[in-house]
Steps between C-alpha positions, in 0.01 A plus 500: 500500500577551129375698205545336162364767261750596231529839339437352156169356624386843617617676189183427286276644777728808530491556118118457500465749787707756304304479177151418635502691831763779519445639150121494526531658849688786344217552250249483787688765699518721192123476453447562876722812493305637203177423691595702805684774308193617305123519530327165463313485168120497500500139391730403791858381515672352199410140415874432467536568870263222592648272243851547636371464858329170425803365319746609776286339771464179300878480446576593859294211646625263233864582587421462869365151433807375312753676730348357819477154343861510390624624836301261721579195287872596526505476882663180617539361853692173583513410131122527453341782301183689588237383251262752335150406390352821370185488275507798255116496465454537879757781506330689220172467686654652812649784304184590305269474800741691718543789258126527432404492871784744584362748247139449601577546871733799427802314642340347811535145362877539435608330831292191409641506149851503641409221742359279221815546287733423788295198600503372141879493485542359849234228466636390162843424644600176675809336642562134549135424400361740766323819396539846654198699605463874565297595810474881459163669475395779265320680780821526704688637200223756446539622856876520458486687176228733624653588836865528395477617143203736507388602848822528697723690249241745372312566820803518730720695267218726398422573861865580587566701187187715495378505862810513715745672261224719346725567200610346175734210542815443293444233239800292609375495858159381382660229289717387791195477731309303236791261456538431872126467546507212255752301706229314701334428163809319373525287812130416536465402132815282521368335812162445329668339199713258710220294650534167328403149603716194401377168641418586862749785514390864484790715383493870585700802621557497877653844531324763710349816343734766642833317449402427138395850407806634675718282277317623187518860619878476537530395138280794396716739697810368323317546171425863585859560597621353172248700303618821667860415427414429139311831472796694637751322272265544196459869565878546529562303185235686308643834610843390374407310180245750376757778528777322312552365152702205623206257453256500211131536575429125473798425722365722775160325491665162500714581809180615683332175417800301617504691831127434549528133411805455728335661796170302464683169443716544805198564719289224343773236552560593861131526593410174329763292680432653842121472478511150345723373780277655768169372371638155402628443852155587634317257275396183673210262557300382793620199695366167371582183695802673657640630171509849355591626149735800511694696240820698499762670282873435551640710218775760546332840475806681353582241230129460408462880484796525258367216292148643467641847430720362228204321339295817505776705341550237226132522426524884480811487282339258256177711491299213653619223270681326791190514727389129465847379598526758783166401643569127491848536648386725785208267580729196492758660722240607757307173504808281524587682819146469638443201718187335620497258789252290698635507857390323811349743744500446875161600638487688835450267796654197322 
């Protein structure tokens, strides 16, 4: 496989996201903080809050449209590109109806909203004159989000914390329990998303529930360990820097930010490669006329980790200016080492 998107092609979208999404988002958060920090006026929240909210939502969905279109159209296999046929009018209709129905139903419609968006992008893509089709159902996503995001974490953790322990629970323990309770949610939503038909092939994840969530849980454990190490190092550095005049105030803050960015980038790069390899190797289709589509990743984990980490650090050093080139180069490196084959499969008894 190949990825042909260049950093310079992504740059206009990145610039637009900075000026038309990140800056308005900052204004929105400022208005929100003022809203929750004081009593709500008799005439309700500030009109600026709703103006910023509407603008940020509009820009977010617009950027999603152009980003997805750029990325999918840049995927190439055997010299042929994936073709995108996305109608902006239909997309706008999905967004408006989805937002309205989600508000009216107090969030109940959100799974169907997500399903319609995902189906729009999958159905609008084709390869070698054959279209893709998404088979997932909104009702199934509703059950997944309800059981794993709402019922299981809050009911189970609440029961353990307040019934068995009968005492207040440390905040970090609560956060840890919440994080691990969401592991099944990550797997089930990913499995729901990868349910795509191409010709007569149905492509999906074939990994079992417990091995998959075990793999995700391991990455979360590593994340927790790295966060603990970072907190220890940060506390030690703060104790030293704040009691010495060796560094100016701005230098101390900068060093803390560098430590935080380094820790997070190391974990992100490792986790991404390990999880990508695992789920790619467990993505395959049904058997059609003795053939089965399967995927895999043959990249070197250490060299890819160093490459991704380097791209993240370059993005941080340039204060985000390098991001379009980092994104395109990481995606190209990963996809060029991802293979897709259609193999003959020997059926049992033959």
